[in-house]
C-alpha angles and dihedrals in degrees: 000000000000091000090052092053092049090050092052093050092049090047093051092048091052091046092052093051093044093083106089134172121245115254092250119045105195120206132170136215137195124186136174121267110271093022092114092144092065091047091051091048090050094050091043092053093048091049093049092049092050096045108029110016124093092205095106120038101187103009139072137197116252122194109223092196142329111217127192116205141169106261090225094051098085094166094057091046090051092052092047093053092047089053091054092046090056089059089052120250133187095209142001122225128201141157127204105347107150128188096007089059089078092065093042094051092049090052095049090045090053093050097037095242116151111242117205114206129185102185136088113282123202093202119109090206121029127219117273093248097041121097112187114188091186110102112258117255092244088066098043093044090051091049094054091043092054091047093052093045088054089056089057093220119175095207139013137187117216111209115191136173095212126036092215089064089072086077088069091052100053095130090057092054089053092060090089091064094037124100089264091065090209118182108237123194121188123203130173124213109230124219128338120334110282146128093259096044109038103021098068092055093047091047090052091053091048092052090048089060096242112158105166119073141176106203116204097185127134118256091247092057099044090092092057093042096056091040091060092038089057091050093057093043101255094123114083145094093288097057124084126201132190113194123210090201111105091207099077092131096057097058118097097226094181089072092053107036129048099171141044115298135165112229124167129179148153128251138176094227143359130237091258096047112131090228089058091050089052090049092057094042105113104157094157125111095216095048107109103158116114119231114259099255130144109237114269094008122130104222148006118297121235093236091057091045091052092052089047092049093047092056092047091045089053092049095049093044092049093051089055095041095059090055088073106017136049115246137194136147123237135188116253135192127212093224097053124078093226115119133198104272095213095044098090096049093041093050091050090049091051091054091055098040122101130201140159122241142160088286089054124244116007108207134146131212128225090281092052093252125138099231101137095084137135134204139193116240109223137180129204114254135180092266099038130287130329131197118244104165151349138246119206126177096207100059129078094238097046097183120056116179117187103176119177100226092188088057090046090053094050090046092052090047090056092044095054090057115104090008123133109230118208108223125195122194147155126234108252124145128267096010100055124002137159113266110221090198095052115128101186141019094275092049094044092095136050136181146095095301092043091057090052091048092051090051092049093049092050094049096044097034100233133130127224143205118209125208128176112233111250099232092045093226134123093230140281131195115234129208091273090057094252123137128219132192122030092336091054092051090053095044091052089044094235088131136037099208135028106212114193144084087295113175115223108234135165094245093051091045088062090060104035141008126251134211120233111293115269095189133031117213147142142208119280138167118263112204138167110264111253114252115247109260114257109239113258121235092240095033092134087077091062098079086075124045123239090254092056091048091051092046090049093051090047091049090048094056093039093052091043090054091045090051090050092052095044091049091050092049097045112084090207093068092060114085144164111274091207108045091179091066115075095199118055135172099202140037126216129219115201095201103081114162092262092046089052089055090048093048094053094044089053090057092050092051091046090241127127127233135203089249114100122180114227103181121084092234095054092044091051090051091047091052093050090050091048091052090047093052092044092060094039096048092044092051091046092049093049093048093042091061091057093046094050100041104037118058110215128216121217116214115193093205131037104179145355092282090058090048094050092046097060138053102199095085115055121218136184149153139237114278116247095013133122091253090061090049090049093058092041093055099034118113096195109117094229092051091045091055090048092050092049089054093047094046092051093047096033095130093060106029103037121076137205094230140016090246090059090049092051090051090053089052091053090052087063140238092060134101122202121206110213145138114299095233093055093045091048090053092053094043090057090054101041118046091198091069129080139165122245124214126340133300117302093207143353125242143133143248117237138167114256124230131174117271114281090012113171089216097061100083093041093051093043093052092049092047090054089052090051089052093049091050092049093241095128091049088051091053090046092054090046096055101031108034111014095046091051095045087215091266094155093051092052092048092050091050091052091051092051090059114088107267128208115274118253131197089266089063099051104016091112094069089056089052091050090048091051091047090049091051093050092044093051091050090050091049091048090051090050091050091048092049093049090049094050093046090057095052122116119251098008094226095155129045124239092250093055093046092049091049090052091049092046092050090049090051093050100045098037102052096149097042115109096179136047139185114270110258122237087221095068095062091120114140096206091060098042129068123222094265093054090047093055091050090050091053093051089050090056 
């Protein structure tokens, strides 16, 4: 029993090793005319297998024939294949051979000959006898779709040479209905590359503002494509391209591109791949076949690698097939119905076989499609291409991007060097102004932003070209969604940098990118400084309000009357008018009503009188009145000093609420600016009321520039809402301007760049360094403070100091004095007239008596006495003592 088992094992072993290959393994090939690269790759693979490979021990591959045919000459292709089949072949190899491939595949299918293809195939299930090593379009389309989704583009234009190629990009066409809702535009390049054929289409895309492209152009035509794209302005740092060509590494980009450009693609292998090194390894003395390279190209093309892999895949599969199956090659004719007896089994074995090649793992699914593929994701760099990720069909997360952002930053920093940056700006002091002393285009402008730009260019080693935007606006979005001004120039990529006091807002951020802020600011109210109030003639009444004056007058009369009553009621205020006489018939009280008024007015004026209260009650009342007048007069004196020495300014508004709550003073903003957008979008009730007013009266209250708004402020009765930095600059240069209230918001100024600009991070980092080093603060002091010499601040300080009093300040007291003088003269005249009218006899008229008194006053200045007049002998006006003296005198 044991001997029988050993015999069976030995028999099986001998049986397995009894299937041997013939010495010559004949294969055939047919390629299109001009496809010399595929032919070279085929010959190169056969030669390497025969000379270096250990796949076959006692056999070699013999090429029955290599035919070159016109792809559209199906009849000639049919005859050539029939000729090769008559010689007997184990497989037929071909590259891109449409449409003749249809006849060839039907013939090989009929005769059971394996057909190796290396070209895209639109079929979803290949023929049984067809082995296509080119990845199926479902895999490549998915790879490009994943790559574009990773970029997070909002729109893309697919540019293809051949409309039938869109079949291979089906997943990209589905992006419009995907969750991304990407806008996809498809354009076909007509005819051969040329100015009159390709340029109009590329110009149309450039004018449409498209910046993201998937370019389905053959490797041979990439040079022409980018040459014409550069002519129309599609080549630059703001345009992104994804190439369907798998030969991105072989192109000499330095001959095509002379500026920054973003190009991404997929490839099977890189130049430094070990499989590529093995491909070029020909350390054999008798190996005289040249490697399949296109002249002046840098690396192996994918089409050549696929042909090479298909030959090696055939050889490895055949060496494994004969271990289990018999194998021989027979001659076949196209007219006979006889098929190759090993063709069916060998074809089935090929579909299940796996091998690694230059194009990575070669494996087929149940439909015979090569879908289990992987690619390298590569980007174009200054020195070629570099790998930054992988795409694999057989893993859950198919796309893995591992970009080195530090390397990207350093790369961008190198790329910006020696570049000429197009700068767009608007003239607005102090940010950008014309330099009258400029001698060239770079010195034509001066200002705060210009100083920063000069510093950036010196640190990053780039040059710049400045142009003023034609409409002289920062940028506003119209109803069609189009931007004008600086924003429009950046959106349309006609400029690389927007240099101005450009406010960073959400709406602008949707259209362009911004650098880090270089200034922090807010919105405030610019208003004409209120004129200092001209002193009033009777301004010395202002320290006390009208109410206080009225209360004081009322108190004066009330206390005078109270003093009069108290003095009349108190027995101690009645006294003998003639103290020398012991007996008296009458008592006298000094506090008549008029004397009470005189006594109190003397206290107010800080002057004494000959009236002295003697009773406790009258003295108590006098003390209270004295205390009252002490406080009142002291308060009046203290406040009077401030009113007379400091000139006050009256401002009709103090903040935004005051401005919104009135209609006498107009207010507005600059059209198309961020301040206008702030009020338009604000949900604060006060700001909403202000915007309603400005939108209704836009024609009269809104301006086209900040300079125009400032001029309206200087005209008076107008408030201009603007950025605080700009208003501060103008306030320091015009002492008639001032800011009202605080900041209405907080935001920053930044430089604008197009979206996805490679310059943004470089510029932002340098701006942060300038801030840390205090350079930006130095420029701020230079243009805001030093240039203004702070004249307004010094003038305001001088005005705050107490100034000397002029006649306008205290002229009212002179008027009162003059009025008092006139009034006293009038009262004296009235007294004189009354006295004369009561005389006895009436011998002299009032005029004559007044003339005599006036003459006596003028010519007897030093006399203190006079002779009693005979004309004053009036009993009602003289007491008894005076009457006795008058009688003695007569």
